[in-house]
N, CA, C and O atoms as a GROMACS GRO file, in nm:
protein
  512
    1MET      N    1   0.079  -0.117  -0.001
    1MET     CA    2   0.004  -0.002  -0.012
    1MET      C    3   0.081   0.125   0.007
    1MET      O    4   0.134   0.146   0.116
    2GLY      N    5   0.093   0.215  -0.096
    2GLY     CA    6   0.170   0.325  -0.107
    2GLY      C    7   0.103   0.437  -0.043
    2GLY      O    8  -0.016   0.462  -0.064
    3THR      N    9   0.185   0.513   0.042
    3THR     CA   10   0.137   0.628   0.108
    3THR      C   11   0.193   0.755   0.051
    3THR      O   12   0.169   0.865   0.100
    4GLY      N   13   0.271   0.734  -0.056
    4GLY     CA   14   0.354   0.865  -0.134
    4GLY      C   15   0.231   0.942  -0.180
    4GLY      O   16   0.113   0.909  -0.167
    5PRO      N   17   0.289   1.067  -0.242
    5PRO     CA   18   0.194   1.156  -0.292
    5PRO      C   19   0.145   1.112  -0.406
    5PRO      O   20   0.213   1.040  -0.479
    6LYS      N   21  -0.003   1.157  -0.444
    6LYS     CA   22  -0.064   1.112  -0.559
    6LYS      C   23  -0.038   1.228  -0.670
    6LYS      O   24  -0.025   1.345  -0.635
    7ARG      N   25  -0.034   1.199  -0.768
    7ARG     CA   26  -0.020   1.296  -0.887
    7ARG      C   27  -0.168   1.319  -0.937
    7ARG      O   28  -0.250   1.228  -0.947
    8ILE      N   29  -0.192   1.446  -0.967
    8ILE     CA   30  -0.318   1.479  -1.026
    8ILE      C   31  -0.294   1.551  -1.148
    8ILE      O   32  -0.184   1.607  -1.159
    9SER      N   33  -0.378   1.559  -1.240
    9SER     CA   34  -0.375   1.622  -1.371
    9SER      C   35  -0.370   1.787  -1.329
    9SER      O   36  -0.422   1.831  -1.226
   10SER      N   37  -0.310   1.854  -1.413
   10SER     CA   38  -0.301   2.004  -1.383
   10SER      C   39  -0.422   2.079  -1.400
   10SER      O   40  -0.431   2.192  -1.352
   11ASN      N   41  -0.524   2.019  -1.472
   11ASN     CA   42  -0.650   2.088  -1.470
   11ASN      C   43  -0.734   2.040  -1.321
   11ASN      O   44  -0.799   2.129  -1.266
   12ALA      N   45  -0.732   1.940  -1.274
   12ALA     CA   46  -0.770   1.897  -1.144
   12ALA      C   47  -0.718   1.985  -1.042
   12ALA      O   48  -0.788   2.047  -0.962
   13ALA      N   49  -0.576   1.989  -1.048
   13ALA     CA   50  -0.506   2.075  -0.947
   13ALA      C   51  -0.551   2.221  -0.949
   13ALA      O   52  -0.577   2.285  -0.848
   14ARG      N   53  -0.558   2.265  -1.070
   14ARG     CA   54  -0.595   2.405  -1.082
   14ARG      C   55  -0.739   2.437  -1.020
   14ARG      O   56  -0.767   2.542  -0.963
   15ALA      N   57  -0.828   2.326  -1.043
   15ALA     CA   58  -0.973   2.341  -0.994
   15ALA      C   59  -0.976   2.347  -0.852
   15ALA      O   60  -1.056   2.420  -0.793
   16SER      N   61  -0.878   2.259  -0.781
   16SER     CA   62  -0.897   2.254  -0.634
   16SER      C   63  -0.812   2.349  -0.577
   16SER      O   64  -0.827   2.368  -0.457
   17ILE      N   65  -0.718   2.417  -0.640
   17ILE     CA   66  -0.629   2.531  -0.589
   17ILE      C   67  -0.705   2.662  -0.594
   17ILE      O   68  -0.692   2.745  -0.504
   18HIS      N   69  -0.797   2.686  -0.713
   18HIS     CA   70  -0.864   2.791  -0.720
   18HIS      C   71  -0.969   2.822  -0.594
   18HIS      O   72  -0.999   2.936  -0.559
   19THR      N   73  -1.019   2.698  -0.532
   19THR     CA   74  -1.112   2.724  -0.418
   19THR      C   75  -1.030   2.766  -0.267
   19THR      O   76  -1.092   2.800  -0.166
   20ALA      N   77  -0.887   2.754  -0.276
   20ALA     CA   78  -0.825   2.768  -0.159
   20ALA      C   79  -0.828   2.926  -0.133
   20ALA      O   80  -0.796   2.960  -0.019
   21SER      N   81  -0.860   3.021  -0.221
   21SER     CA   82  -0.860   3.155  -0.190
   21SER      C   83  -0.980   3.198  -0.127
   21SER      O   84  -0.998   3.310  -0.080
   22ASN      N   85  -1.069   3.097  -0.127
   22ASN     CA   86  -1.198   3.119  -0.054
   22ASN      C   87  -1.208   3.132   0.096
   22ASN      O   88  -1.291   3.200   0.157
   23LEU      N   89  -1.102   3.051   0.153
   23LEU     CA   90  -1.075   3.034   0.280
   23LEU      C   91  -1.010   3.159   0.340
   23LEU      O   92  -0.932   3.226   0.273
   24LYS      N   93  -1.046   3.194   0.483
   24LYS     CA   94  -1.002   3.316   0.530
   24LYS      C   95  -0.931   3.253   0.652
   24LYS      O   96  -0.987   3.162   0.712
   25PRO      N   97  -0.818   3.294   0.687
   25PRO     CA   98  -0.731   3.249   0.798
   25PRO      C   99  -0.792   3.320   0.930
   25PRO      O  100  -0.836   3.433   0.913
   26ILE      N  101  -0.797   3.272   1.042
   26ILE     CA  102  -0.845   3.320   1.167
   26ILE      C  103  -0.747   3.388   1.237
   26ILE      O  104  -0.769   3.485   1.310
   27SER      N  105  -0.628   3.336   1.214
   27SER     CA  106  -0.503   3.402   1.278
   27SER      C  107  -0.357   3.360   1.216
   27SER      O  108  -0.354   3.277   1.124
   28TYR      N  109  -0.260   3.406   1.257
   28TYR     CA  110  -0.122   3.356   1.192
   28TYR      C  111  -0.045   3.328   1.319
   28TYR      O  112  -0.071   3.379   1.428
   29TRP      N  113   0.056   3.240   1.294
   29TRP     CA  114   0.155   3.195   1.386
   29TRP      C  115   0.289   3.211   1.328
   29TRP      O  116   0.312   3.197   1.208
   30LYS      N  117   0.387   3.245   1.427
   30LYS     CA  118   0.518   3.270   1.380
   30LYS      C  119   0.604   3.182   1.465
   30LYS      O  120   0.589   3.186   1.587
   31SER      N  121   0.700   3.096   1.404
   31SER     CA  122   0.789   3.015   1.479
   31SER      C  123   0.939   3.071   1.445
   31SER      O  124   0.992   3.052   1.336
   32ASP      N  125   0.994   3.134   1.541
   32ASP     CA  126   1.129   3.181   1.503
   32ASP      C  127   1.225   3.054   1.492
   32ASP      O  128   1.318   3.046   1.411
   33ALA      N  129   1.190   2.959   1.581
   33ALA     CA  130   1.264   2.831   1.582
   33ALA      C  131   1.280   2.766   1.447
   33ALA      O  132   1.388   2.731   1.402
   34MET      N  133   1.167   2.752   1.388
   34MET     CA  134   1.154   2.678   1.256
   34MET      C  135   1.178   2.786   1.137
   34MET      O  136   1.209   2.750   1.023
   35GLY      N  137   1.162   2.904   1.169
   35GLY     CA  138   1.181   3.002   1.070
   35GLY      C  139   1.067   3.013   0.967
   35GLY      O  140   1.085   3.049   0.851
   36ILE      N  141   0.954   2.982   1.017
   36ILE     CA  142   0.838   2.994   0.934
   36ILE      C  143   0.708   3.100   0.980
   36ILE      O  144   0.712   3.157   1.089
   37MET      N  145   0.622   3.114   0.906
   37MET     CA  146   0.489   3.197   0.935
   37MET      C  147   0.403   3.086   0.893
   37MET      O  148   0.427   3.010   0.799
   38ALA      N  149   0.289   3.080   0.978
   38ALA     CA  150   0.165   3.002   0.925
   38ALA      C  151   0.054   3.034   0.946
   38ALA      O  152   0.032   3.058   1.065
   39TYR      N  153  -0.043   3.048   0.869
   39TYR     CA  154  -0.186   3.059   0.862
   39TYR      C  155  -0.234   2.954   0.944
   39TYR      O  156  -0.179   2.844   0.953
   40VAL      N  157  -0.352   2.994   1.011
   40VAL     CA  158  -0.448   2.895   1.106
   40VAL      C  159  -0.595   2.924   1.049
   40VAL      O  160  -0.648   3.035   1.050
   41PHE      N  161  -0.649   2.812   1.002
   41PHE     CA  162  -0.769   2.803   0.963
   41PHE      C  163  -0.846   2.708   1.043
   41PHE      O  164  -0.794   2.608   1.092
   42GLU      N  165  -0.987   2.741   1.059
   42GLU     CA  166  -1.056   2.633   1.142
   42GLU      C  167  -1.194   2.622   1.061
   42GLU      O  168  -1.280   2.710   1.074
   43GLU      N  169  -1.211   2.522   0.984
   43GLU     CA  170  -1.289   2.491   0.906
   43GLU      C  171  -1.351   2.349   0.920
   43GLU      O  172  -1.282   2.266   0.980
   44PRO      N  173  -1.483   2.307   0.868
   44PRO     CA  174  -1.506   2.173   0.862
   44PRO      C  175  -1.428   2.094   0.762
   44PRO      O  176  -1.378   2.148   0.663
   45GLU      N  177  -1.416   1.964   0.788
   45GLU     CA  178  -1.310   1.895   0.732
   45GLU      C  179  -1.353   1.888   0.572
   45GLU      O  180  -1.259   1.887   0.492
   46ALA      N  181  -1.451   1.886   0.533
   46ALA     CA  182  -1.518   1.879   0.401
   46ALA      C  183  -1.469   2.004   0.321
   46ALA      O  184  -1.431   2.006   0.204
   47THR      N  185  -1.478   2.114   0.414
   47THR     CA  186  -1.431   2.238   0.335
   47THR      C  187  -1.286   2.250   0.306
   47THR      O  188  -1.240   2.320   0.215
   48LEU      N  189  -1.212   2.172   0.394
   48LEU     CA  190  -1.064   2.188   0.388
   48LEU      C  191  -1.027   2.094   0.274
   48LEU      O  192  -0.939   2.127   0.195
   49ARG      N  193  -1.090   1.982   0.265
   49ARG     CA  194  -1.068   1.883   0.158
   49ARG      C  195  -1.087   1.959   0.025
   49ARG      O  196  -1.002   1.945  -0.063
   50ARG      N  197  -1.185   2.030   0.008
   50ARG     CA  198  -1.217   2.104  -0.120
   50ARG      C  199  -1.127   2.205  -0.154
   50ARG      O  200  -1.114   2.237  -0.272
   51SER      N  201  -1.056   2.264  -0.058
   51SER     CA  202  -0.966   2.391  -0.066
   51SER      C  203  -0.859   2.357  -0.160
   51SER      O  204  -0.827   2.435  -0.250
   52GLY      N  205  -0.793   2.226  -0.140
   52GLY     CA  206  -0.684   2.189  -0.214
   52GLY      C  207  -0.555   2.224  -0.136
   52GLY      O  208  -0.445   2.186  -0.177
   53LEU      N  209  -0.571   2.296  -0.024
   53LEU     CA  210  -0.445   2.328   0.056
   53LEU      C  211  -0.390   2.188   0.122
   53LEU      O  212  -0.267   2.182   0.129
   54VAL      N  213  -0.451   2.094   0.164
   54VAL     CA  214  -0.409   1.972   0.233
   54VAL      C  215  -0.385   1.860   0.133
   54VAL      O  216  -0.483   1.799   0.090
   55PRO      N  217  -0.264   1.828   0.095
   55PRO     CA  218  -0.248   1.722   0.006
   55PRO      C  219  -0.356   1.600   0.021
   55PRO      O  220  -0.405   1.572   0.130
   56GLU      N  221  -0.387   1.527  -0.102
   56GLU     CA  222  -0.486   1.413  -0.088
   56GLU      C  223  -0.418   1.307  -0.007
   56GLU      O  224  -0.490   1.230   0.057
   57TRP      N  225  -0.297   1.293  -0.003
   57TRP     CA  226  -0.255   1.170   0.058
   57TRP      C  227  -0.227   1.180   0.230
   57TRP      O  228  -0.192   1.089   0.305
   58VAL      N  229  -0.252   1.304   0.258
   58VAL     CA  230  -0.249   1.348   0.398
   58VAL      C  231  -0.378   1.293   0.478
   58VAL      O  232  -0.488   1.325   0.433
   59GLY      N  233  -0.372   1.220   0.581
   59GLY     CA  234  -0.493   1.179   0.640
   59GLY      C  235  -0.529   1.293   0.744
   59GLY      O  236  -0.450   1.376   0.791
   60TYR      N  237  -0.664   1.280   0.769
   60TYR     CA  238  -0.729   1.377   0.865
   60TYR      C  239  -0.723   1.304   1.004
   60TYR      O  240  -0.712   1.182   1.014
   61PRO      N  241  -0.729   1.378   1.096
   61PRO     CA  242  -0.731   1.325   1.257
   61PRO      C  243  -0.861   1.255   1.272
   61PRO      O  244  -0.958   1.299   1.210
   62PRO      N  245  -0.875   1.139   1.357
   62PRO     CA  246  -0.974   1.094   1.387
   62PRO      C  247  -1.095   1.170   1.447
   62PRO      O  248  -1.067   1.286   1.480
   63ASP      N  249  -1.223   1.131   1.468
   63ASP     CA  250  -1.319   1.226   1.503
   63ASP      C  251  -1.315   1.238   1.654
   63ASP      O  252  -1.424   1.258   1.709
   64CYS      N  253  -1.222   1.231   1.718
   64CYS     CA  254  -1.218   1.260   1.880
   64CYS      C  255  -1.143   1.396   1.894
   64CYS      O  256  -1.037   1.416   1.836
   65ALA      N  257  -1.199   1.479   1.968
   65ALA     CA  258  -1.142   1.619   1.995
   65ALA      C  259  -0.997   1.600   2.062
   65ALA      O  260  -0.984   1.531   2.163
   66GLY      N  261  -0.894   1.662   2.003
   66GLY     CA  262  -0.766   1.684   2.043
   66GLY      C  263  -0.684   1.592   1.955
   66GLY      O  264  -0.565   1.623   1.961
   67ALA      N  265  -0.708   1.489   1.877
   67ALA     CA  266  -0.650   1.428   1.791
   67ALA      C  267  -0.587   1.510   1.676
   67ALA      O  268  -0.652   1.595   1.615
   68GLY      N  269  -0.456   1.480   1.650
   68GLY     CA  270  -0.399   1.577   1.538
   68GLY      C  271  -0.296   1.497   1.467
   68GLY      O  272  -0.253   1.391   1.512
   69ILE      N  273  -0.259   1.549   1.356
   69ILE     CA  274  -0.153   1.503   1.266
   69ILE      C  275  -0.073   1.605   1.224
   69ILE      O  276  -0.126   1.707   1.179
   70ALA      N  277   0.065   1.593   1.234
   70ALA     CA  278   0.167   1.690   1.180
   70ALA      C  279   0.236   1.642   1.052
   70ALA      O  280   0.275   1.525   1.052
   71VAL      N  281   0.253   1.709   0.956
   71VAL     CA  282   0.330   1.654   0.844
   71VAL      C  283   0.450   1.740   0.824
   71VAL      O  284   0.433   1.859   0.795
   72PRO      N  285   0.576   1.688   0.840
   72PRO     CA  286   0.712   1.737   0.828
   72PRO      C  287   0.715   1.778   0.672
   72PRO      O  288   0.647   1.727   0.584
   73ALA      N  289   0.801   1.874   0.657
   73ALA     CA  290   0.821   1.917   0.526
   73ALA      C  291   0.930   1.812   0.468
   73ALA      O  292   1.029   1.770   0.527
   74HIS      N  293   0.887   1.780   0.335
   74HIS     CA  294   0.970   1.675   0.273
   74HIS      C  295   0.955   1.702   0.132
   74HIS      O  296   0.880   1.795   0.103
   75HIS      N  297   1.017   1.636   0.031
   75HIS     CA  298   1.037   1.660  -0.107
   75HIS      C  299   0.904   1.672  -0.180
   75HIS      O  300   0.892   1.746  -0.277
   76ALA      N  301   0.815   1.605  -0.136
   76ALA     CA  302   0.691   1.604  -0.212
   76ALA      C  303   0.582   1.722  -0.158
   76ALA      O  304   0.489   1.765  -0.227
   77PHE      N  305   0.611   1.761  -0.033
   77PHE     CA  306   0.533   1.883   0.017
   77PHE      C  307   0.624   1.952   0.105
   77PHE      O  308   0.636   1.921   0.223
   78PRO      N  309   0.691   2.048   0.047
   78PRO     CA  310   0.805   2.111   0.118
   78PRO      C  311   0.742   2.232   0.226
   78PRO      O  312   0.796   2.341   0.246
   79SER      N  313   0.645   2.195   0.276
   79SER     CA  314   0.584   2.307   0.367
   79SER      C  315   0.523   2.238   0.503
   79SER      O  316   0.480   2.123   0.502
   80TYR      N  317   0.524   2.321   0.618
   80TYR     CA  318   0.485   2.277   0.738
   80TYR      C  319   0.327   2.255   0.736
   80TYR      O  320   0.258   2.346   0.691
   81LEU      N  321   0.278   2.159   0.774
   81LEU     CA  322   0.110   2.138   0.786
   81LEU      C  323   0.097   2.063   0.917
   81LEU      O  324   0.175   1.973   0.951
   82LYS      N  325  -0.011   2.108   0.992
   82LYS     CA  326  -0.070   2.035   1.112
   82LYS      C  327  -0.218   2.039   1.108
   82LYS      O  328  -0.274   2.140   1.066
   83LEU      N  329  -0.286   1.935   1.148
   83LEU     CA  330  -0.434   1.922   1.155
   83LEU      C  331  -0.471   1.889   1.291
   83LEU      O  332  -0.408   1.801   1.351
   84LEU      N  333  -0.570   1.954   1.347
   84LEU     CA  334  -0.613   1.920   1.491
   84LEU      C  335  -0.754   1.920   1.499
   84LEU      O  336  -0.812   2.026   1.476
   85ARG      N  337  -0.825   1.810   1.531
   85ARG     CA  338  -0.962   1.793   1.554
   85ARG      C  339  -1.013   1.876   1.673
   85ARG      O  340  -0.966   1.856   1.785
   86LEU      N  341  -1.112   1.973   1.651
   86LEU     CA  342  -1.164   2.058   1.757
   86LEU      C  343  -1.302   1.992   1.818
   86LEU      O  344  -1.366   1.900   1.767
   87ARG      N  345  -1.324   2.050   1.920
   87ARG     CA  346  -1.445   1.964   2.009
   87ARG      C  347  -1.578   1.969   1.920
   87ARG      O  348  -1.659   1.877   1.927
   88ASP      N  349  -1.597   2.080   1.838
   88ASP     CA  350  -1.700   2.095   1.758
   88ASP      C  351  -1.713   1.993   1.621
   88ASP      O  352  -1.812   1.983   1.549
   89GLY      N  353  -1.606   1.934   1.611
   89GLY     CA  354  -1.570   1.862   1.497
   89GLY      C  355  -1.510   1.905   1.376
   89GLY      O  356  -1.469   1.833   1.285
   90ARG      N  357  -1.507   2.052   1.384
   90ARG     CA  358  -1.411   2.098   1.279
   90ARG      C  359  -1.263   2.074   1.291
   90ARG      O  360  -1.209   2.026   1.391
   91VAL      N  361  -1.201   2.110   1.181
   91VAL     CA  362  -1.033   2.094   1.189
   91VAL      C  363  -0.985   2.227   1.194
   91VAL      O  364  -1.032   2.320   1.128
   92ARG      N  365  -0.881   2.234   1.281
   92ARG     CA  366  -0.772   2.350   1.278
   92ARG      C  367  -0.668   2.310   1.202
   92ARG      O  368  -0.600   2.212   1.232
   93LEU      N  369  -0.644   2.389   1.087
   93LEU     CA  370  -0.536   2.367   0.988
   93LEU      C  371  -0.431   2.468   1.024
   93LEU      O  372  -0.466   2.586   1.033
   94THR      N  373  -0.290   2.430   1.047
   94THR     CA  374  -0.196   2.537   1.061
   94THR      C  375  -0.108   2.492   0.932
   94THR      O  376  -0.080   2.374   0.914
   95ILE      N  377  -0.069   2.587   0.851
   95ILE     CA  378   0.013   2.564   0.734
   95ILE      C  379   0.088   2.682   0.692
   95ILE      O  380   0.043   2.797   0.699
   96ASP      N  381   0.212   2.647   0.646
   96ASP     CA  382   0.320   2.744   0.605
   96ASP      C  383   0.254   2.835   0.505
   96ASP      O  384   0.202   2.790   0.403
   97ILE      N  385   0.256   2.974   0.535
   97ILE     CA  386   0.198   3.074   0.466
   97ILE      C  387   0.246   3.053   0.306
   97ILE      O  388   0.164   3.076   0.218
   98ARG      N  389   0.365   3.015   0.277
   98ARG     CA  390   0.424   2.994   0.141
   98ARG      C  391   0.333   2.889   0.061
   98ARG      O  392   0.304   2.905  -0.057
   99ALA      N  393   0.295   2.791   0.130
   99ALA     CA  394   0.205   2.692   0.074
   99ALA      C  395   0.063   2.751   0.032
   99ALA      O  396   0.004   2.713  -0.069
  100VAL      N  397   0.016   2.846   0.117
  100VAL     CA  398  -0.116   2.907   0.085
  100VAL      C  399  -0.080   2.993  -0.029
  100VAL      O  400  -0.145   2.981  -0.133
  101LEU      N  401   0.021   3.083  -0.021
  101LEU     CA  402   0.024   3.184  -0.134
  101LEU      C  403   0.054   3.113  -0.263
  101LEU      O  404   0.004   3.158  -0.367
  102ARG      N  405   0.130   3.005  -0.267
  102ARG     CA  406   0.156   2.931  -0.397
  102ARG      C  407   0.025   2.874  -0.453
  102ARG      O  408   0.018   2.846  -0.573
  103ALA      N  409  -0.078   2.855  -0.370
  103ALA     CA  410  -0.203   2.801  -0.415
  103ALA      C  411  -0.305   2.922  -0.442
  103ALA      O  412  -0.418   2.896  -0.481
  104ASP      N  413  -0.269   3.037  -0.424
  104ASP     CA  414  -0.366   3.160  -0.440
  104ASP      C  415  -0.335   3.208  -0.582
  104ASP      O  416  -0.231   3.269  -0.609
  105ASP      N  417  -0.436   3.174  -0.681
  105ASP     CA  418  -0.413   3.219  -0.813
  105ASP      C  419  -0.413   3.375  -0.818
  105ASP      O  420  -0.330   3.434  -0.888
  106ALA      N  421  -0.501   3.440  -0.748
  106ALA     CA  422  -0.502   3.602  -0.746
  106ALA      C  423  -0.365   3.652  -0.695
  106ALA      O  424  -0.311   3.750  -0.747
  107TYR      N  425  -0.319   3.595  -0.610
  107TYR     CA  426  -0.178   3.648  -0.561
  107TYR      C  427  -0.072   3.625  -0.644
  107TYR      O  428   0.018   3.708  -0.658
  108GLN      N  429  -0.074   3.511  -0.704
  108GLN     CA  430   0.024   3.476  -0.813
  108GLN      C  431   0.023   3.553  -0.941
  108GLN      O  432   0.126   3.572  -1.005
  109ASP      N  433  -0.096   3.596  -0.979
  109ASP     CA  434  -0.128   3.680  -1.078
  109ASP      C  435  -0.074   3.835  -1.040
  109ASP      O  436   0.002   3.894  -1.118
  110LEU      N  437  -0.109   3.882  -0.945
  110LEU     CA  438  -0.045   4.013  -0.891
  110LEU      C  439   0.100   4.011  -0.879
  110LEU      O  440   0.159   4.111  -0.920
  111MET      N  441   0.168   3.913  -0.830
  111MET     CA  442   0.303   3.905  -0.828
  111MET      C  443   0.383   3.904  -0.966
  111MET      O  444   0.482   3.971  -0.996
  112ARG      N  445   0.306   3.802  -1.048
  112ARG     CA  446   0.369   3.819  -1.182
  112ARG      C  447   0.351   3.946  -1.277
  112ARG      O  448   0.419   3.966  -1.378
  113ASN      N  449   0.257   4.022  -1.234
  113ASN     CA  450   0.213   4.146  -1.294
  113ASN      C  451   0.324   4.251  -1.239
  113ASN      O  452   0.381   4.329  -1.316
  114LEU      N  453   0.346   4.247  -1.118
  114LEU     CA  454   0.438   4.339  -1.056
  114LEU      C  455   0.561   4.325  -1.107
  114LEU      O  456   0.617   4.427  -1.146
  115LEU      N  457   0.629   4.199  -1.118
  115LEU     CA  458   0.753   4.167  -1.172
  115LEU      C  459   0.756   4.198  -1.315
  115LEU      O  460   0.866   4.215  -1.368
  116ALA      N  461   0.664   4.208  -1.375
  116ALA     CA  462   0.661   4.212  -1.519
  116ALA      C  463   0.681   4.372  -1.556
  116ALA      O  464   0.723   4.406  -1.666
  117ASP      N  465   0.649   4.465  -1.454
  117ASP     CA  466   0.623   4.598  -1.469
  117ASP      C  467   0.761   4.662  -1.465
  117ASP      O  468   0.821   4.669  -1.358
  118THR      N  469   0.815   4.712  -1.581
  118THR     CA  470   0.954   4.761  -1.576
  118THR      C  471   0.953   4.905  -1.539
  118THR      O  472   1.064   4.959  -1.528
  119GLN      N  473   0.834   4.984  -1.515
  119GLN     CA  474   0.836   5.100  -1.474
  119GLN      C  475   0.861   5.107  -1.309
  119GLN      O  476   0.892   5.215  -1.258
  120LEU      N  477   0.846   4.999  -1.238
  120LEU     CA  478   0.865   4.999  -1.104
  120LEU      C  479   1.026   5.025  -1.072
  120LEU      O  480   1.111   4.964  -1.137
  121SER      N  481   1.063   5.118  -0.969
  121SER     CA  482   1.205   5.134  -0.966
  121SER      C  483   1.282   5.025  -0.905
  121SER      O  484   1.403   5.019  -0.925
  122LEU      N  485   1.221   4.938  -0.833
  122LEU     CA  486   1.305   4.818  -0.775
  122LEU      C  487   1.317   4.717  -0.878
  122LEU      O  488   1.405   4.632  -0.872
  123ILE      N  489   1.239   4.722  -0.967
  123ILE     CA  490   1.242   4.617  -1.080
  123ILE      C  491   1.368   4.667  -1.178
  123ILE      O  492   1.453   4.593  -1.226
  124LYS      N  493   1.358   4.803  -1.194
  124LYS     CA  494   1.466   4.874  -1.303
  124LYS      C  495   1.586   4.875  -1.230
  124LYS      O  496   1.686   4.883  -1.302
  125GLY      N  497   1.608   4.867  -1.097
  125GLY     CA  498   1.734   4.876  -1.052
  125GLY      C  499   1.758   5.022  -1.011
  125GLY      O  500   1.876   5.057  -0.997
  126GLU      N  501   1.675   5.098  -0.993
  126GLU     CA  502   1.700   5.253  -0.964
  126GLU      C  503   1.719   5.264  -0.824
  126GLU      O  504   1.666   5.181  -0.750
  127PRO      N  505   1.784   5.350  -0.781
  127PRO     CA  506   1.793   5.377  -0.640
  127PRO      C  507   1.670   5.415  -0.569
  127PRO      O  508   1.580   5.472  -0.631
  128ARG      N  509   1.658   5.389  -0.452
  128ARG     CA  510   1.522   5.399  -0.377
  128ARG      C  511   1.515   5.549  -0.348
  128ARG      O  512   1.419   5.596  -0.288
   0.00000   0.00000   0.00000
């Protein structure tokens, strides 16, 4: 039984990633020890599954409050991710901000447009 990452088509990936921007983080968390910032979401499990933020190969915690799963960064998913089951049945997702931003099409479009704008002084190399 393989537990490795599942490959999905680019169309399927785009469809699931597009819904990630509909989620709103409730807070953020910064770890100086790990050198990351992470968003914190609290959503029903079905909503998180549809968002595309949690890879399909990552399991969700059992239905008992306090159960959790942490996924260390590795080659298939180089971002920190932690899931915790809450008392009301929802799941708290703590995920590296970089993973969320990579999945946010609107943010990626904004960054591409900014970097392509040669009139911006930082892009042209002009002094500040």
